[in-house]
C-alpha positions, 0 to 999 in steps of 0.5 A, spaced: 543 505 526 545 512 524 542 517 520 545 516 513 543 508 515 536 510 516 535 514 511 538 509 506 533 504 509 527 509 508 529 511 501 528 503 500 520 505 501 520 511 499 519 512 491 518 519 492 521 523 498 518 530 499 524 532 501 530 528 503 533 534 506 527 536 511 527 528 513 534 528 514 533 534 519 528 530 522 532 525 524 537 529 526 532 533 531 527 527 533 529 520 535 523 517 534 518 521 528 511 519 528 509 516 521 502 514 519 498 511 513 491 510 513 487 504 509 480 504 507 477 498 509 473 496 502 473 490 500 473 483 503 479 480 499 486 482 501 491 482 496 499 482 497 499 489 495 495 490 502 498 485 506 505 483 504 508 489 501 505 494 506 508 489 512 515 490 508 514 497 508 511 499 515 516 494 518 522 498 514 519 504 517 520 502 524 526 499 523 529 506 522 526 508 529 519 511 526 513 510 531 507 508 526 500 510 527 496 506 522 488 509 521 483 505 520 479 509 516 472 507 517 469 514 517 473 515 510 470 509 507 463 511 509 464 518 506 466 514 500 460 509 499 465 503 501 461 496 502 454 500 499 455 505 505 455 500 511 459 503 516 458 497 521 460 492 515 466 497 514 468 496 520 469 488 521 473 489 514 478 494 518 478 489 524 480 483 519 485 487 515 488 488 522 489 480 523 492 479 516 497 484 518 498 480 524 499 474 520 504 478 515 509 479 521 508 487 521 512 490 527 505 490 531 509 492 537 511 499 534 504 500 530 499 503 533 492 502 530 487 509 530 479 508 528 477 514 524 470 513 529 474 515 535 477 521 531 470 523 530 468 524 537 473 529 538 471 536 537 479 538 536 479 533 530 473 536 527 475 544 528 482 541 524 477 538 519 473 545 518 480 549 518 482 545 512 476 546 509 475 553 510 481 554 507 480 551 501 476 551 494 471 545 492 475 545 485 482 545 490 478 539 494 476 536 488 483 535 485 485 531 490 479 526 488 484 521 486 485 519 493 479 515 493 480 511 487 475 517 483 478 522 478 475 529 477 470 528 472 466 523 476 460 525 479 461 526 487 457 525 493 457 530 497 460 525 502 466 525 497 468 532 499 469 531 506 474 526 504 480 530 502 479 535 508 478 529 513 485 526 510 489 532 511 486 533 518 488 526 520 496 528 519 495 534 524 491 531 529 495 524 529 501 529 530 505 525 524 511 527 522 511 523 516 506 521 511 508 514 508 502 513 503 502 510 496 504 515 490 496 515 489 495 519 495 500 524 493 496 530 492 492 531 498 499 530 502 501 535 498 496 539 500 497 538 507 504 541 506 501 547 503 495 548 509 499 546 515 503 552 516 497 557 514 493 553 520 499 554 524 501 547 523 508 544 520 510 540 513 509 534 513 514 529 509 512 525 504 514 519 503 510 515 497 511 508 496 511 504 489 504 501 488 505 494 486 502 493 479 496 489 477 497 482 473 494 485 467 497 489 461 498 496 463 494 502 460 498 506 455 496 513 459 502 518 459 501 521 466 506 517 471 502 517 476 495 516 473 499 510 470 501 508 476 494 509 479 491 505 473 495 499 473 495 498 481 493 491 483 485 492 485 481 487 489 475 489 483 478 485 478 480 479 482 484 475 476 489 482 477 490 480 483 494 475 488 490 474 495 493 472 501 487 467 502 489 464 494 491 457 494 497 455 491 493 452 485 490 460 484 496 463 485 500 459 479 493 460 475 494 467 476 501 468 475 501 464 468 496 468 465 500 474 467 503 479 462 511 478 462 512 480 454 520 477 453 525 481 455 521 487 457 522 490 463 519 496 463 511 495 467 512 488 467 508 486 473 511 479 474 519 482 475 515 488 480 514 482 484 520 479 484 523 486 486 518 489 491 517 482 495 521 476 493 528 479 494 525 482 500 524 476 503 528 471 500 536 472 499 536 468 493 531 466 488 532 460 484 530 459 477 528 450 475 528 449 469 530 442 464 537 442 462 535 442 455 533 449 457 540 451 459 538 448 467 537 451 473 539 459 475 540 462 482 540 469 483 542 473 489 539 480 487 534 483 483 539 487 478 542 480 476 535 477 474 533 483 471 539 483 466 538 476 465 531 476 463 532 483 459 538 480 455 532 474 453 536 469 457 530 468 462 524 465 458 518 468 461 514 462 463 520 459 466 520 466 471 513 466 471 513 459 475 518 461 480 515 466 481 508 463 483 512 458 487 516 463 491 509 467 493 505 461 495 511 460 499 509 467 502 502 466 502 501 460 505 503 460 512 499 466 512 493 463 510 494 458 514 495 462 520 488 466 519 484 459 518 488 458 526 485 464 528 478 464 531 477 472 530 480 472 524 475 466 521 469 469 524 470 475 521 472 472 514 466 468 514 462 475 515 465 479 511 464 474 505 456 476 505 457 483 505 456 487 499 462 490 496 462 497 492 466 501 488 
């Protein structure tokens, strides 16, 4: 695969790339640049954005030649008061997430899982955290609070002020050339680009992936990033998310209730799942419907599907029925693998009893 092909593959992941020119230079100088993502083990249910979509994105990054480091951000979740501030519970959720990704066929051979708990034992890591903190004001750090699912007006715990400093330090300690996180993490990645050269490090290339929408009607916020954060699939509202352990009936029920106005393409979650998941996993998508309603349809690309829907030639209910079927085809094998995995089953039973906090 040449550099142009590698760049095109990564552009499929990055809704925004800062900057494409720097990414091109990186591939010209490094055969296997290090890309990093971090995840906060923060809930007992894993939805398709965390499971299927994350595996799709990471597999594209590794196919493009990146070596991936996935940070299990257990101390970050602890600082953010997740799982009622119980570090042991957070770590068990982290272990379960890793089992889910294995079941989602993530390219594990090119992914290294690193625990923040181990980073905290190294004085060099703590030095970087302190350097980031010393070179920023409280106001500048609080501006990054959306990375924790908070906002600047929230009353933050003192521990939460550490979070952006730690996340910024993660990048440099892990020698990450690329940060590959969601659009909601953009502010801390920009902070890393600002502070890196000042601390004798580098400007990481930022590849921000799309955040999959929840099933509900989108908010009317005008700010693009804030709207994306508010719309994203959330574990805290079970009916707004499709989980990796949902049965076929549960998936059908949730999809049937989803926001999907006829002919409207923008901010339509059902179309999003077609674009970012179904057409990533299937070459064609078939819509089955009675002859009196026009008979079956088959699409070989998302563009074809979107055009038909926008022209109101495809009814939302027919689309929803098909989407539920295809999602079930992807979720069922993952659920079955997890049910056969003794480690995953033990962890799943344990974490169901844990208290989940925002």
